[in-house]
Kinemage of the C-alpha trace (Angstrom):
@kinemage 1
@onewidth
@group {chain A} dominant
@subgroup {mainchain}
@vectorlist {calphas} color= white
{ca unk a 1} P 14.125 -44.713 -8.383
{ca unk a 2} L 11.199 -42.568 -8.561
{ca unk a 3} L 8.597 -43.235 -11.149
{ca unk a 4} L 9.034 -39.927 -14.092
{ca unk a 5} L 5.649 -38.483 -14.612
{ca unk a 6} L 4.808 -36.720 -17.633
{ca unk a 7} L 2.519 -34.158 -15.974
{ca unk a 8} L 1.238 -32.436 -19.214
{ca unk a 9} L 0.303 -35.963 -20.514
{ca unk a 10} L -2.007 -36.622 -17.007
{ca unk a 11} L -3.513 -33.124 -17.089
{ca unk a 12} L -4.422 -33.668 -20.940
{ca unk a 13} L -5.810 -37.190 -20.333
{ca unk a 14} L -7.448 -35.812 -16.676
{ca unk a 15} L -9.237 -33.042 -18.738
{ca unk a 16} L -10.141 -35.884 -21.695
{ca unk a 17} L -11.916 -37.968 -18.695
{ca unk a 18} L -13.075 -34.517 -17.437
{ca unk a 19} L -14.313 -33.816 -20.519
{ca unk a 20} L -16.599 -37.038 -21.195
{ca unk a 21} L -18.685 -36.493 -17.499
{ca unk a 22} L -19.282 -33.397 -18.175
{ca unk a 23} L -20.928 -33.781 -21.313
{ca unk a 24} L -22.286 -37.380 -20.570
{ca unk a 25} L -23.542 -36.798 -17.282
{ca unk a 26} L -23.758 -32.312 -16.513
{ca unk a 27} L -21.985 -30.089 -14.840
{ca unk a 28} L -24.383 -29.970 -10.910
{ca unk a 29} L -23.179 -34.371 -11.152
{ca unk a 30} L -19.485 -34.506 -12.086
{ca unk a 31} L -18.061 -34.603 -8.174
{ca unk a 32} L -14.243 -34.194 -8.133
{ca unk a 33} L -14.119 -38.417 -6.831
{ca unk a 34} L -16.471 -39.093 -10.471
{ca unk a 35} L -13.944 -37.089 -12.490
{ca unk a 36} L -11.068 -39.176 -10.687
{ca unk a 37} L -12.720 -42.387 -11.302
{ca unk a 38} L -13.542 -41.606 -15.136
{ca unk a 39} L -9.660 -40.391 -14.905
{ca unk a 40} L -8.577 -43.970 -12.771
{ca unk a 41} L -6.363 -41.960 -10.645
{ca unk a 42} L -7.472 -41.226 -7.102
{ca unk a 43} L -9.123 -38.212 -5.353
{ca unk a 44} L -5.890 -37.426 -3.809
{ca unk a 45} L -4.441 -36.997 -7.610
{ca unk a 46} L -6.811 -35.360 -9.476
{ca unk a 47} L -7.029 -32.565 -6.856
{ca unk a 48} L -2.810 -32.458 -7.114
{ca unk a 49} L -3.707 -31.326 -10.908
{ca unk a 50} L -6.688 -29.322 -9.899
{ca unk a 51} L -8.260 -27.796 -7.603
{ca unk a 52} L -11.609 -27.588 -7.972
{ca unk a 53} L -14.105 -28.571 -10.663
{ca unk a 54} L -14.537 -25.274 -11.430
{ca unk a 55} L -10.942 -24.976 -12.156
{ca unk a 56} L -11.188 -28.449 -14.473
{ca unk a 57} L -14.026 -26.800 -16.231
{ca unk a 58} L -11.644 -23.469 -17.031
{ca unk a 59} L -9.058 -25.204 -17.838
{ca unk a 60} L -11.045 -27.516 -20.274
{ca unk a 61} L -12.395 -24.285 -21.801
{ca unk a 62} L -9.224 -23.042 -22.497
{ca unk a 63} L -8.035 -26.154 -24.095
{ca unk a 64} L -10.758 -26.794 -26.555
{ca unk a 65} L -11.238 -23.422 -27.545
{ca unk a 66} L -7.242 -23.246 -28.276
{ca unk a 67} L -7.342 -26.335 -29.800
{ca unk a 68} L -9.673 -25.609 -32.227
{ca unk a 69} L -9.768 -22.565 -33.328
{ca unk a 70} L -6.277 -23.107 -34.728
{ca unk a 71} L -7.623 -25.957 -36.235
{ca unk a 72} L -10.456 -24.564 -37.227
{ca unk a 73} L -7.544 -21.740 -38.733
{ca unk a 74} L -5.607 -24.281 -40.745
{ca unk a 75} L -9.215 -25.918 -42.105
{ca unk a 76} L -7.498 -23.205 -45.916
{ca unk a 77} L -5.608 -20.374 -46.509
{ca unk a 78} L -8.032 -16.653 -46.149
{ca unk a 79} L -6.610 -16.489 -49.805
{ca unk a 80} L -8.560 -19.576 -50.940
{ca unk a 81} L -12.068 -18.787 -53.419
{ca unk a 82} L -14.621 -17.974 -51.012
{ca unk a 83} L -16.829 -21.571 -52.042
{ca unk a 84} L -13.898 -23.375 -51.521
{ca unk a 85} L -13.518 -21.893 -47.899
{ca unk a 86} L -17.303 -22.622 -46.895
{ca unk a 87} L -16.397 -26.331 -48.188
{ca unk a 88} L -13.646 -25.643 -46.553
{ca unk a 89} L -16.003 -24.501 -42.307
{ca unk a 90} L -18.733 -27.098 -43.652
{ca unk a 91} L -16.650 -30.079 -44.230
{ca unk a 92} L -15.077 -29.224 -40.714
{ca unk a 93} L -18.335 -28.837 -39.623
{ca unk a 94} L -19.118 -32.579 -40.322
{ca unk a 95} L -16.030 -33.769 -39.850
{ca unk a 96} L -17.120 -32.501 -35.916
{ca unk a 97} L -20.563 -32.643 -35.277
{ca unk a 98} L -20.631 -34.926 -32.596
{ca unk a 99} L -17.609 -33.314 -30.476
{ca unk a 100} L -19.035 -29.753 -31.138
{ca unk a 101} L -22.396 -31.226 -30.306
{ca unk a 102} L -21.063 -32.171 -27.049
{ca unk a 103} L -19.006 -28.392 -26.713
{ca unk a 104} L -22.277 -27.048 -26.738
{ca unk a 105} L -23.840 -29.324 -24.442
{ca unk a 106} L -20.649 -27.823 -21.868
{ca unk a 107} L -21.243 -24.928 -22.965
{ca unk a 108} L -24.543 -24.239 -21.816
{ca unk a 109} L -24.131 -26.470 -18.424
{ca unk a 110} L -21.430 -23.930 -17.814
{ca unk a 111} L -23.982 -21.233 -18.768
{ca unk a 112} L -26.998 -22.514 -16.382
{ca unk a 113} L -24.660 -24.255 -13.811
{ca unk a 114} L -21.762 -20.832 -13.223
{ca unk a 115} L -24.100 -18.198 -13.485
{ca unk a 116} L -21.779 -15.851 -11.952
{ca unk a 117} L -20.598 -12.537 -14.530
{ca unk a 118} L -16.382 -13.726 -14.734
{ca unk a 119} L -17.826 -17.271 -15.579
{ca unk a 120} L -20.723 -15.945 -18.692
{ca unk a 121} L -17.755 -13.465 -19.561
{ca unk a 122} L -15.956 -16.903 -20.466
{ca unk a 123} L -18.906 -18.052 -22.027
{ca unk a 124} L -18.817 -14.920 -24.361
{ca unk a 125} L -15.562 -15.219 -25.259
{ca unk a 126} L -15.309 -18.593 -25.503
{ca unk a 127} L -18.072 -17.826 -28.454
{ca unk a 128} L -16.382 -15.019 -29.786
{ca unk a 129} L -12.825 -16.988 -29.991
{ca unk a 130} L -14.708 -19.223 -32.593
{ca unk a 131} L -16.493 -16.707 -34.830
{ca unk a 132} L -13.053 -14.881 -34.747
{ca unk a 133} L -11.406 -18.621 -36.418
{ca unk a 134} L -13.907 -18.882 -38.738
{ca unk a 135} L -13.684 -14.964 -39.955
{ca unk a 136} L -9.641 -15.524 -39.938
{ca unk a 137} L -10.985 -18.566 -42.867
{ca unk a 138} L -14.304 -17.047 -44.058
{ca unk a 139} L -12.409 -13.908 -44.709
{ca unk a 140} L -15.442 -11.884 -44.905
{ca unk a 141} L -17.282 -8.525 -43.469
{ca unk a 142} L -18.008 -9.321 -39.441
{ca unk a 143} L -21.791 -9.171 -39.939
{ca unk a 144} L -21.633 -12.042 -42.643
{ca unk a 145} L -19.759 -14.557 -40.759
{ca unk a 146} L -21.709 -13.836 -37.310
{ca unk a 147} L -24.466 -14.903 -39.443
{ca unk a 148} L -22.821 -17.582 -40.326
{ca unk a 149} L -21.993 -18.319 -36.653
{ca unk a 150} L -25.242 -18.038 -36.209
{ca unk a 151} L -26.340 -20.705 -38.809
{ca unk a 152} L -23.243 -23.555 -37.238
{ca unk a 153} L -24.120 -23.097 -33.740
{ca unk a 154} L -28.183 -23.208 -35.147
{ca unk a 155} L -27.488 -26.557 -36.759
{ca unk a 156} L -25.907 -27.404 -33.278
{ca unk a 157} L -29.228 -26.430 -31.350
{ca unk a 158} L -31.045 -28.746 -33.531
{ca unk a 159} L -28.103 -31.761 -33.576
{ca unk a 160} L -28.734 -31.455 -29.562
{ca unk a 161} L -32.752 -31.294 -29.882
{ca unk a 162} L -33.387 -33.627 -33.103
{ca unk a 163} L -30.687 -34.879 -34.838
{ca unk a 164} L -32.491 -35.946 -37.930
{ca unk a 165} L -33.921 -32.496 -38.804
{ca unk a 166} L -30.522 -31.135 -39.863
{ca unk a 167} L -29.936 -30.957 -43.318
{ca unk a 168} L -26.158 -30.207 -43.818
{ca unk a 169} L -25.862 -30.899 -47.315
{ca unk a 170} L -28.930 -28.396 -47.732
{ca unk a 171} L -27.262 -25.686 -45.855
{ca unk a 172} L -24.190 -25.800 -47.648
{ca unk a 173} L -25.736 -25.626 -50.677
{ca unk a 174} L -27.696 -22.352 -49.467
{ca unk a 175} L -23.833 -21.070 -47.617
{ca unk a 176} L -22.648 -20.953 -51.278
{ca unk a 177} L -25.458 -18.817 -52.831
{ca unk a 178} L -25.237 -16.444 -50.481
{ca unk a 179} L -21.499 -17.125 -51.247
{ca unk a 180} L -21.860 -16.140 -55.110
{ca unk a 181} L -23.819 -13.072 -54.369
{ca unk a 182} L -21.058 -11.788 -51.463
{ca unk a 183} L -17.763 -13.153 -53.543
């Protein structure tokens, strides 16, 4: 009797291993052979699911963006008081700092190694999806949400470059003070 394979489960495992390898070694160094080894499958099995490294990257982008934006939207209903929504965003950020910093590393790798207009557009689309998810939680005008998003992305950049320089509590206090002015 042939072995029953859950293809969605295998695909998810391959993408998870791909994410780790792409973040740790970079897009340029992550070959299909290395990706297969990291996932514990043969190269042929990897090619069964993905025709090339770029296909893994794009599906990984779609998966993480979709999953993350749903988690952001689920943090708090938009009709909660603004202070609670701001705290929820910072709680989400605190809980996901390491993952979000890794995701930023991956985004920067894509931006660097896939310079085609379509690749750059995928990065912009992903950033817009995160901004839209944040906007749905904060329920503020787009310019204010854009500034708040820039603050969090700036935190992530600093997290990657100099983690000791990030004071999330101070930034949350600033955001709450601004929310008091806006709310």
